[in-house]
C-alpha positions as CSV (number, residue, x, y, z in Angstrom):
1,X,3.3,13.8,-97.8
2,X,5.3,15.2,-95.0
3,X,8.0,12.9,-93.4
4,X,6.2,13.0,-90.1
5,X,3.1,11.7,-91.8
6,X,5.0,8.9,-93.5
7,X,6.6,7.9,-90.1
8,X,3.2,8.0,-88.4
9,X,1.7,5.8,-91.1
10,X,4.5,3.3,-90.8
11,X,4.0,3.1,-87.1
12,X,0.3,2.6,-87.5
13,X,0.8,-0.2,-90.0
14,X,3.5,-1.8,-87.8
15,X,1.1,-1.7,-84.8
16,X,-1.5,-3.7,-86.6
17,X,0.8,-6.2,-88.4
18,X,0.6,-9.8,-87.1
19,X,2.9,-10.3,-84.1
20,X,4.2,-13.6,-85.6
21,X,4.0,-13.1,-89.3
22,X,5.0,-16.0,-91.5
23,X,8.6,-15.4,-92.6
24,X,9.2,-15.4,-96.4
25,X,11.5,-18.4,-96.1
26,X,8.6,-20.5,-94.7
27,X,7.3,-20.6,-98.3
28,X,9.6,-23.5,-98.9
29,X,8.0,-25.4,-96.0
30,X,4.4,-24.8,-97.1
31,X,5.2,-26.3,-100.5
32,X,4.5,-29.6,-98.7
33,X,3.4,-28.8,-95.2
34,X,0.4,-26.9,-93.7
35,X,0.5,-24.3,-91.0
36,X,-3.1,-25.4,-90.2
37,X,-4.2,-28.6,-88.5
38,X,-5.9,-30.0,-91.5
39,X,-3.5,-32.9,-92.4
40,X,-4.2,-32.4,-96.1
41,X,-0.7,-32.0,-97.6
42,X,2.2,-34.1,-98.8
43,X,3.9,-33.7,-95.4
44,X,2.4,-33.6,-92.0
45,X,0.9,-30.4,-90.5
46,X,3.4,-28.3,-88.7
47,X,0.8,-27.1,-86.1
48,X,2.2,-28.1,-82.7
49,X,5.4,-29.4,-84.1
50,X,7.5,-27.5,-81.5
51,X,7.8,-29.7,-78.4
52,X,6.2,-32.8,-80.1
53,X,8.0,-36.1,-80.5
54,X,9.2,-36.7,-84.1
55,X,7.0,-39.0,-86.2
56,X,4.1,-39.0,-83.7
57,X,1.2,-37.5,-85.6
58,X,-1.4,-40.3,-86.2
59,X,-2.5,-38.8,-89.5
60,X,0.8,-39.2,-91.3
61,X,3.0,-42.2,-92.2
62,X,6.5,-41.3,-91.4
63,X,9.8,-43.0,-92.4
64,X,11.0,-45.6,-89.9
65,X,14.2,-43.6,-89.2
66,X,12.2,-40.5,-88.2
67,X,9.5,-42.4,-86.3
68,X,12.2,-44.3,-84.3
69,X,14.5,-41.4,-83.7
70,X,13.4,-40.5,-80.3
71,X,13.7,-36.9,-81.1
72,X,11.5,-34.2,-79.5
73,X,11.4,-31.1,-81.7
74,X,13.1,-28.1,-80.0
75,X,15.3,-25.3,-81.2
76,X,18.4,-27.5,-81.4
77,X,16.8,-30.5,-83.2
78,X,14.8,-28.3,-85.6
79,X,17.9,-26.3,-86.5
80,X,19.9,-29.4,-87.3
81,X,17.0,-31.0,-89.2
82,X,16.2,-27.9,-91.2
83,X,19.9,-27.4,-92.1
84,X,20.1,-30.9,-93.6
85,X,17.3,-33.4,-93.0
86,X,19.1,-36.4,-94.4
87,X,22.3,-35.6,-92.6
88,X,20.5,-35.3,-89.3
89,X,18.2,-38.3,-89.8
90,X,19.6,-40.6,-92.5
91,X,16.8,-42.3,-94.3
92,X,14.2,-39.7,-93.8
93,X,11.7,-39.4,-96.7
94,X,11.7,-35.6,-96.6
95,X,13.0,-34.6,-100.0
96,X,14.5,-31.3,-99.0
97,X,18.1,-30.0,-99.3
98,X,17.8,-27.8,-96.2
99,X,18.1,-24.1,-95.3
100,X,21.7,-23.1,-95.3
101,X,21.3,-19.7,-93.7
102,X,21.5,-19.7,-89.8
103,X,19.3,-16.6,-89.7
104,X,16.6,-18.1,-91.9
105,X,16.4,-21.3,-89.9
106,X,16.1,-19.3,-86.8
107,X,13.1,-17.4,-88.4
108,X,11.4,-20.6,-89.3
109,X,11.9,-22.0,-85.8
110,X,10.5,-18.9,-84.2
111,X,7.5,-19.1,-86.4
112,X,7.0,-22.8,-85.8
113,X,6.8,-22.0,-82.0
114,X,3.8,-19.9,-82.8
115,X,1.8,-22.7,-84.6
116,X,-0.4,-24.1,-81.8
């Protein structure tokens, strides 16, 4: 295959790729959460999480510290929570060590913004 054919094929594939593809690091999230609004997981669905008040879904029982936190999920609060949930909201029941990489947290947050 000629180099121009390879380049053309790559551009064609890229043009049809999902605009907001799920980042690979999101796999740690879907171990417990859903990217669909079905509420059938260990943790609450993440659909609509961006801009929502923490602990406000009716179909999930949250820890008291999270439900009473008064936090609305935005870039800043999600970044802090994803970095270290128990450090950001002591007493949360989310058994997750966090995502150390700033870039990976940013990817997850960008993706969460698309889940509506």
